[in-house]
C-alpha positions in Angstrom: 9.5 50.3 14.8 12.0 51.0 11.8 11.4 50.6 7.9 13.2 51.5 5.2 14.2 55.6 5.0 13.2 58.0 3.3 13.6 57.8 -0.8 11.6 59.1 -3.9 8.7 57.8 -4.8 10.6 56.7 -7.5 13.1 54.1 -6.8 9.8 51.5 -7.1 11.3 49.6 -10.4 15.2 50.0 -10.1 15.6 46.8 -9.6 14.2 45.1 -12.5 17.2 47.1 -14.8 19.8 45.9 -12.8 19.9 42.4 -13.9 19.7 43.8 -17.7 22.7 45.5 -17.3 24.0 42.7 -19.6 22.5 40.9 -22.0 21.6 37.5 -20.4 23.2 35.3 -23.2 26.1 37.1 -23.2 29.2 37.9 -20.5 29.5 41.1 -21.8 29.7 44.1 -19.3 28.3 47.1 -20.2 31.0 50.0 -19.2 30.4 52.8 -16.9 31.3 55.2 -20.2 27.9 52.8 -21.9 25.5 53.1 -18.8 26.6 57.4 -18.8 25.5 57.6 -22.6 22.3 55.7 -22.1 21.3 57.7 -19.0 22.1 61.0 -21.1 19.8 59.3 -23.7 17.0 58.4 -21.3 17.5 61.7 -19.9 15.6 63.3 -22.9 12.5 61.4 -22.8 11.5 63.9 -19.4 9.0 66.6 -20.3 7.8 64.7 -23.3 4.2 62.6 -23.3 4.1 59.0 -24.6 1.0 58.4 -26.9 -1.3 61.6 -25.6 -1.4 60.0 -22.3 1.5 59.7 -20.5 3.9 62.9 -19.4 7.0 61.7 -18.3 8.0 63.5 -14.9 11.5 62.3 -14.2 14.0 59.7 -14.7 14.2 57.5 -11.7 17.3 54.6 -12.7 18.9 53.5 -15.9 20.1 50.1 -16.7 22.2 48.3 -19.7 19.0 48.0 -21.4 16.3 50.0 -20.0 15.3 53.3 -18.1 12.1 53.4 -15.6 10.5 56.7 -15.1 8.2 58.8 -12.9 5.0 59.5 -15.1 1.5 61.2 -14.6 -1.1 60.0 -16.9 -3.9 62.0 -18.3 -6.2 61.3 -16.0 -4.0 62.8 -12.7 -2.9 59.1 -11.5 0.8 58.6 -11.7 3.0 55.4 -12.0 6.2 54.0 -12.9 7.1 53.6 -16.5 9.8 50.9 -17.1 11.4 51.6 -21.2 13.6 49.8 -23.6 16.5 51.8 -24.6 16.3 52.2 -28.5 18.7 49.9 -29.9 17.4 47.0 -28.1 13.5 47.7 -28.8 15.3 46.3 -32.4 15.5 42.9 -31.5 12.4 41.1 -32.1 13.0 38.5 -29.1 14.2 41.6 -26.7 10.6 43.1 -27.3 8.9 39.9 -26.6 10.9 39.1 -23.6 10.2 42.4 -21.9 6.6 42.2 -23.6 5.8 39.1 -21.7 7.0 40.2 -18.3 3.6 41.8 -17.9 1.9 38.6 -18.9 3.6 36.9 -16.2 3.8 38.9 -12.9 -0.3 39.5 -13.8 -0.8 36.0 -13.5 0.0 35.6 -10.1 -2.6 36.4 -7.4 -0.8 37.9 -5.0 0.0 41.6 -4.0 3.7 41.1 -3.7 3.9 40.6 -7.2 4.2 43.9 -9.0 1.2 45.2 -10.7 1.8 45.8 -14.5 -0.7 48.4 -15.2 -0.6 48.6 -19.2 1.4 47.8 -21.9 2.2 50.3 -25.2 4.6 51.2 -27.5 5.7 54.6 -27.8 5.6 56.7 -31.2 9.2 55.8 -32.0 8.6 52.4 -31.5 9.8 51.6 -28.4 8.2 49.5 -25.9 7.5 49.8 -22.7 5.2 48.7 -19.2 3.1 50.7 -16.6 3.9 49.7 -13.4 2.5 50.9 -9.5 4.5 53.6 -8.3 6.0 52.3 -5.0 7.4 54.3 -2.0 10.8 52.4 -0.7 13.9 50.6 -1.5 15.6 47.6 -3.1 16.7 45.1 -1.0 20.1 45.7 -2.7 20.1 49.2 -2.2 18.9 48.4 2.0 22.2 46.3 1.9 24.4 48.9 0.4 23.2 51.6 2.5 23.9 50.0 5.9 27.3 48.2 5.6 26.0 45.0 3.5 23.9 43.0 6.2 20.9 43.1 7.7 19.7 42.1 10.6 18.1 38.2 10.8 14.9 39.4 12.1 14.4 41.2 8.3 16.2 38.8 6.6 13.9 36.2 7.3 10.8 38.3 7.6 11.9 39.5 3.5 12.5 35.9 2.5 9.3 35.0 4.2 7.4 37.4 2.2 9.1 36.5 -1.0 8.2 32.6 -0.4 4.8 33.7 -0.3 4.8 35.7 -3.6 6.7 32.5 -4.9 3.8 30.2 -3.3 0.8 31.9 -5.6 3.4 32.0 -8.6 4.3 28.5 -8.9 0.9 27.6 -8.1 0.2 29.8 -11.1 2.8 27.8 -13.1 5.0 30.7 -12.9 9.2 30.1 -12.2 10.9 33.9 -12.1 14.1 32.8 -12.8 15.9 36.0 -11.7 15.5 36.0 -7.7 18.2 38.8 -6.5 18.7 41.4 -4.0 18.0 44.0 -7.1 14.6 42.7 -7.8 13.0 42.6 -4.3 11.8 46.0 -3.1 11.0 47.1 0.9 8.0 49.5 0.7 8.0 52.1 3.8 4.7 50.0 4.8 7.4 47.0 5.2 5.7 45.0 2.1 8.3 43.1 0.3 7.6 42.7 -3.2 9.2 40.7 -6.6 10.3 42.7 -9.6 11.2 42.0 -12.9 9.3 39.0 -14.3 11.4 39.3 -17.5 12.9 36.1 -17.4 10.3 34.6 -15.9 9.0 31.0 -17.6 5.6 29.9 -17.7 3.8 26.7 -18.3 -0.1 26.8 -17.6 -1.1 24.0 -20.4 -1.5 26.4 -23.0 1.1 29.2 -23.3 4.4 29.0 -22.9 7.0 31.7 -22.5 10.5 32.7 -23.1 11.5 30.3 -25.3 15.3 29.2 -24.6 17.5 26.6 -26.3 19.6 24.2 -24.2 22.7 25.8 -23.4 21.6 29.4 -23.1 22.1 30.9 -19.4 19.9 33.2 -18.3 19.7 34.6 -14.6 22.8 36.4 -12.8 25.9 35.5 -11.4 25.7 34.6 -8.0 21.6 33.6 -7.4 21.6 31.1 -10.0 20.9 27.4 -8.8 22.9 24.6 -10.3 21.2 23.8 -12.9 20.0 27.0 -14.4 23.8 28.0 -14.3 24.7 24.8 -16.4 21.8 26.6 -18.8 19.5 22.9 -18.1 16.5 24.3 -19.2 14.4 21.3 -18.8 15.5 21.1 -15.4 14.4 24.4 -14.3 11.6 24.9 -12.1 9.8 25.7 -8.8 13.0 24.5 -6.7 15.0 27.4 -9.0 13.8 29.9 -7.4 13.7 28.2 -3.6 17.6 28.1 -4.3 18.0 31.7 -5.4 15.9 33.0 -2.6 18.1 31.2 -0.2 20.8 32.3 -1.9 19.8 36.2 -1.5 19.1 35.1 2.3 22.5 34.3 2.3 23.8 37.6 0.6 21.8 39.5 3.3 22.7 37.6 6.5 26.9 37.3 5.7 27.4 40.3 3.2 28.7 37.9 0.7 27.5 35.8 -2.3 27.1 31.7 -2.4 30.3 31.6 -4.6 32.4 34.5 -4.3 34.6 34.5 -7.6 36.2 37.6 -9.3 33.8 37.4 -12.5 30.4 36.4 -12.9 32.0 33.6 -15.7 34.0 32.2 -12.6 31.0 32.6 -10.2 28.7 30.7 -13.0 31.4 28.2 -13.5 31.7 27.6 -9.3 27.3 27.7 -9.0 28.0 24.7 -12.0 30.5 22.4 -9.9 30.6 23.6 -6.5 27.9 23.4 -3.4 26.8 25.9 -1.4 29.2 26.6 1.7 27.3 25.7 4.8 25.8 28.8 6.4 27.2 28.1 10.0 30.9 28.8 8.5 30.0 32.0 7.4 27.4 33.4 9.9 29.0 31.7 13.2 26.2 31.2 16.1 23.7 31.3 13.6 21.3 29.4 15.0 20.3 26.0 13.8 16.3 26.4 12.6 18.0 29.4 10.8 21.0 27.5 9.4 18.4 24.6 8.5 16.1 26.7 6.6 19.4 28.6 3.8 21.2 25.0 3.6 18.3 23.4 2.5 17.4 26.3 0.6 20.6 25.8 -1.1 21.1 22.2 -1.9 23.4 21.8 -4.7 20.7 18.6 -6.1 17.7 20.6 -6.3 15.4 17.1 -4.9 17.5 18.2 -1.3 16.1 21.8 -1.6 12.6 22.5 -0.1 10.0 20.8 -2.1 7.6 23.7 -2.2 8.1 27.4 -1.2 4.9 26.5 1.0 7.0 24.5 2.9 10.2 27.2 3.4 7.9 29.9 4.2 7.3 27.6 7.2 10.7 27.2 8.4 11.3 30.6 7.8 8.6 31.5 10.4 9.8 28.6 12.4 13.4 29.9 12.1 12.1 33.6 13.4 10.4 32.1 16.3 13.6 30.7 17.4 15.6 33.7 16.6 12.8 36.3 18.0 14.6 38.7 20.7 18.0 36.4 21.1 19.7 36.9 17.4 22.9 35.6 17.1 26.0 38.6 17.6 26.9 39.7 14.6 30.3 39.8 13.0 31.6 43.6 12.2 30.1 45.2 9.5 32.4 45.7 6.2 32.6 50.0 5.5 29.4 51.6 4.7 29.2 52.2 0.8 28.0 55.4 -0.4 24.5 56.3 -0.9 22.3 59.3 -1.6 19.7 57.8 0.0 19.6 59.1 3.9 17.9 57.5 6.7 16.5 59.4 9.9 15.3 57.0 11.9 17.8 54.8 13.9 17.6 51.0 13.1 16.8 48.9 15.7 17.7 45.4 15.9 15.9 44.9 19.3 12.6 45.9 18.2 10.2 44.5 15.4 10.6 46.0 11.9 7.6 46.9 9.3 8.6 44.0 7.3 9.0 41.2 10.3 5.0 42.6 11.6 4.1 41.9 7.6 5.7 38.8 7.4 5.4 37.3 11.2 3.1 39.4 13.1 -0.3 38.3 14.8 -2.2 40.7 11.9 -0.3 39.2 8.9 -3.7 38.2 7.1 -4.9 41.8 7.4 -1.8 43.6 6.5 -2.0 41.3 3.4 -5.3 42.0 2.7 -4.7 46.1 3.0 -1.8 45.6 0.4 -4.5 44.1 -1.9 -7.0 46.1 -1.4 -4.1 49.5 -1.6 -2.9 47.4 -5.1 -6.8 46.9 -6.5 -7.2 50.9 -6.0 -4.1 51.6 -8.3 -5.2 49.7 -10.8 -9.0 50.7 -10.9 -7.5 54.6 -10.8 -6.3 53.8 -13.8 -9.3 52.0 -15.3 -9.0 53.8 -18.7 -5.9 51.7 -19.3 -5.9 48.6 -21.4 -5.1 46.1 -18.5 -2.3 43.6 -20.3 -1.5 41.8 -22.7 -2.8 38.8 -25.0 0.3 37.1 -25.2 1.5 34.8 -28.3 1.2 31.3 -27.7 5.0 30.1 -29.1 6.6 26.6 -29.2 9.7 24.6 -29.0 10.7 25.5 -25.5 13.5 24.2 -24.9 
């Protein structure tokens, strides 16, 4: 039985940074030199104390807009802390979006939504979020480590777990809007966690979060639905997340994105105008229910997609039953990418992995209940914190 290989506990929130490597409103790229400088500045926080309660132990990852650290609370508990870079902390709109992430995530009553335990502002004016510290690996890291593709059963299982999170999110009127491999984290216990609700849209009748204007593109190239790529914010709804989850599956199954173009701009333009290619053309031999699950999720017309995340979950379970023990032969993998993460357990496509057991095993409900209890224990263990966030109501969401 296989699970993601040994990693440092702090890779917990790294996926939340990848989407921030360029501001969502712009096509400007963050250069390697810029990221190196950001990492150098972020490293300077290690060893400092935030607000007299959090000692910053180590830097885990740095992106274009923020950094994630391992930190220890004065009560001895450890957590991940996500902080904006100082230059972005001076922008009031970016600060609001960052702080709303905690409110959106904590509206979702499901252990697959990573728990945001607290928010605060450091003495130098930089806001931060306190997040549960997980052990495991982002889906993007997993894909890079093994050469770009995963076994069919694992893809179905990860997507199935994320679909269950989306069931709870959509019932809470939360649309994530940035589902991608970097924002899906698989723990060593086989649980898939959905990270980074910084672009989430919440509509619960009393509060609107992330006010946006028509024509502003928020999301990640390669995983955006057509209506999202066009900046049609009034058309973005739960089916937009279903498209993105299907696009993640397409990437993990085939080793390529739904639209493969030279630049993020060209990729997004393709998303606006070109239907996704059928899965069967990119993965010859894929079984019919798998093809249906993915192709319907990434339908160009949102009315042709799965109507709900629950429908998509049922389709994924059916596809898993169809492929179990007799998946299609996989085309050769691309050469493995270099990685700092090692694995000392051989990968076996024949045996079910932990992530499959959690998603589709006979003790699925008990597994989710255990993870819910573990998450509650983390929150209770940090009971000295003031759990989040009283958002300001905003007007004029586009």
